[in-house]
C-alpha positions in Angstrom: 96.0 62.5 -78.7 94.8 60.8 -75.3 92.3 62.9 -74.0 91.2 63.1 -70.0 88.2 61.2 -70.6 90.1 58.2 -72.0 91.8 58.0 -69.1 89.1 56.5 -67.1 89.3 53.4 -69.3 92.5 53.0 -70.5 94.4 52.8 -67.1 92.2 50.1 -65.5 93.1 48.0 -68.8 96.8 49.1 -68.4 96.8 47.6 -65.1 94.6 44.6 -66.0 96.8 43.6 -68.9 99.9 44.1 -67.3 99.3 42.4 -64.1 100.7 38.8 -65.0 104.4 40.8 -64.6 103.8 42.5 -61.0 101.6 40.3 -59.4 103.8 38.1 -58.3 106.2 39.7 -56.5 103.4 41.9 -54.9 101.4 38.8 -53.4 104.5 37.5 -52.1 104.1 40.7 -49.8 100.9 39.8 -48.2 101.9 36.3 -47.4 102.4 35.6 -44.3 106.2 35.0 -43.1 107.5 31.4 -42.3 105.6 27.9 -43.0 101.8 28.1 -42.6 100.8 24.7 -42.1 96.9 24.1 -42.2 94.9 23.1 -39.6 93.1 19.6 -40.5 90.3 18.3 -38.9 89.8 14.7 -39.0 86.3 13.0 -39.4 86.7 11.3 -35.8 87.2 14.1 -33.0 87.0 13.1 -29.9 85.8 14.9 -26.6 88.0 14.4 -23.7 88.0 15.8 -20.6 89.4 15.0 -16.7 87.9 16.4 -13.6 89.5 15.6 -9.8 87.3 15.0 -6.7 83.8 14.6 -7.9 80.5 14.4 -7.3 78.3 12.4 -9.9 74.5 12.1 -8.8 71.8 10.3 -11.0 67.8 11.2 -10.2 64.9 9.6 -11.7 61.4 11.1 -12.0 62.7 13.0 -8.9 64.3 11.0 -6.8 67.9 10.4 -6.2 68.7 7.0 -7.4 72.7 7.1 -6.9 75.7 9.4 -5.8 78.9 8.5 -7.0 82.4 10.3 -5.6 85.2 9.8 -7.1 88.9 10.8 -7.0 89.3 11.8 -10.9 86.3 11.4 -13.7 87.3 11.5 -17.0 85.9 10.7 -20.7 87.0 6.6 -21.8 87.4 5.8 -25.3 83.8 5.6 -26.5 81.7 9.1 -25.9 79.3 7.2 -24.0 81.9 6.1 -20.7 82.6 7.8 -18.5 85.8 6.4 -16.3 86.5 7.1 -12.7 89.7 6.1 -10.0 88.8 5.4 -6.2 85.3 4.8 -6.5 82.5 5.4 -3.7 78.9 5.0 -4.6 75.8 5.2 -2.4 72.6 3.5 -4.0 69.8 4.8 -2.5 66.8 1.4 -2.1 63.0 2.7 -2.2 63.3 2.0 1.7 65.1 4.3 2.7 68.4 2.4 3.3 71.1 3.1 1.0 73.9 0.5 -0.2 77.3 1.8 -0.3 79.6 0.1 -3.0 83.2 1.1 -3.0 85.8 0.2 -5.6 89.4 1.5 -7.3 88.1 1.9 -10.4 84.3 2.1 -12.5 83.2 3.1 -15.9 79.6 4.3 -16.3 77.6 3.6 -20.0 75.6 6.6 -19.7 73.7 5.0 -22.9 73.0 1.9 -21.2 73.1 3.4 -17.8 75.5 0.2 -16.1 77.8 1.6 -13.6 80.4 -0.7 -13.6 83.2 -0.9 -10.6 86.2 -3.0 -10.7 89.3 -3.7 -8.3 89.0 -4.8 -4.7 85.2 -4.3 -5.2 83.0 -4.3 -1.7 79.1 -3.8 -1.2 77.8 -3.0 2.2 73.7 -2.7 3.1 72.2 -1.4 5.7 70.7 -4.7 6.3 74.5 -5.6 7.6 76.1 -7.7 4.6 79.5 -7.1 3.6 80.1 -8.4 -0.1 83.6 -8.7 -1.6 84.5 -9.4 -5.4 86.9 -8.2 -8.1 83.6 -6.9 -10.5 80.5 -5.3 -10.1 77.4 -3.8 -12.1 74.9 -1.8 -10.8 72.1 -1.6 -13.7 70.1 1.1 -12.8 67.0 0.5 -14.7 65.9 -3.0 -13.2 67.8 -1.8 -10.0 70.0 -4.9 -9.5 73.8 -5.6 -8.8 75.2 -8.2 -10.7 78.7 -10.0 -10.7 80.0 -13.5 -12.8 83.1 -13.2 -10.5 84.0 -15.2 -7.5 82.2 -13.7 -4.4 82.2 -13.4 -0.8 79.4 -12.4 1.0 79.2 -12.3 4.9 76.2 -10.8 7.6 73.9 -12.1 9.9 76.2 -15.1 11.3 77.2 -16.9 7.9 79.5 -16.4 5.6 78.9 -17.4 2.0 81.2 -17.8 -0.8 80.6 -18.8 -4.4 80.3 -17.5 -8.4 78.2 -15.0 -9.6 75.7 -13.1 -7.8 72.8 -10.7 -8.3 71.6 -8.7 -5.9 67.7 -6.8 -6.1 67.8 -3.7 -4.7 64.0 -3.1 -4.6 62.9 -6.8 -2.8 66.8 -6.8 -0.8 67.1 -10.4 -2.5 70.4 -12.2 -3.0 71.0 -15.1 -5.4 74.6 -16.5 -5.2 75.6 -18.6 -8.1 78.3 -21.2 -9.3 79.1 -23.6 -6.2 78.3 -22.3 -3.5 79.8 -22.7 0.2 78.0 -21.6 3.3 79.3 -21.3 7.1 77.0 -20.6 9.2 77.5 -19.9 13.1 
C-alpha cells in the first residue's frame, strides 16, 4: 500500500520517467510563433555615421589648427577615414593669418592627421596668393600643404603654373615643381 509520505518521492520520480512522452508537446507551447531567424554578428562590424552641415575643428596644445565646414560628413571605408562633401577649410597660421581652402570632396585620416581635398580645390592666403589644383593634402603635423597635380598660382602681379607644389604654412614659402611657367606683370 502506498503511504502519503512515499508520494513525496514517487510523484517526482513518475514525472521524470514519463517526461519523454509529454515533453515534446509541452515544449511546442513554449516556442515562439513563426520562424525565428537568429541574429548573427559578423567578424567585421562597421560603424557608420552621417551628419549634415558640420563644423569640424582640430586643436593642438590649446591652439586652433584648422576648422572645416562641410555640407555632409560621414565615415569612409576604413574607420580612420572621415569623408566630407562641399568643404571649406580655414587653416590658422602662427602669425595670426589664415589660409582658406575649398573643395568639392575631402578625406581626413585621423591616424595620420592628413586632410586631403579633391575636385575643384582652391587655396587662398591672406598674403594674396590664389592657388587652383585638382587635389591637395594638408599635413597637420608638418603644417604643410602639398600636391603632385597640375597647379596654377596667382598673386602679387605674377602667375605661376607647374606640376606639384609644397607650401609651408610656418614660413610662407612656396615650392612649385615640374615644368614651371612664370608670367610677371
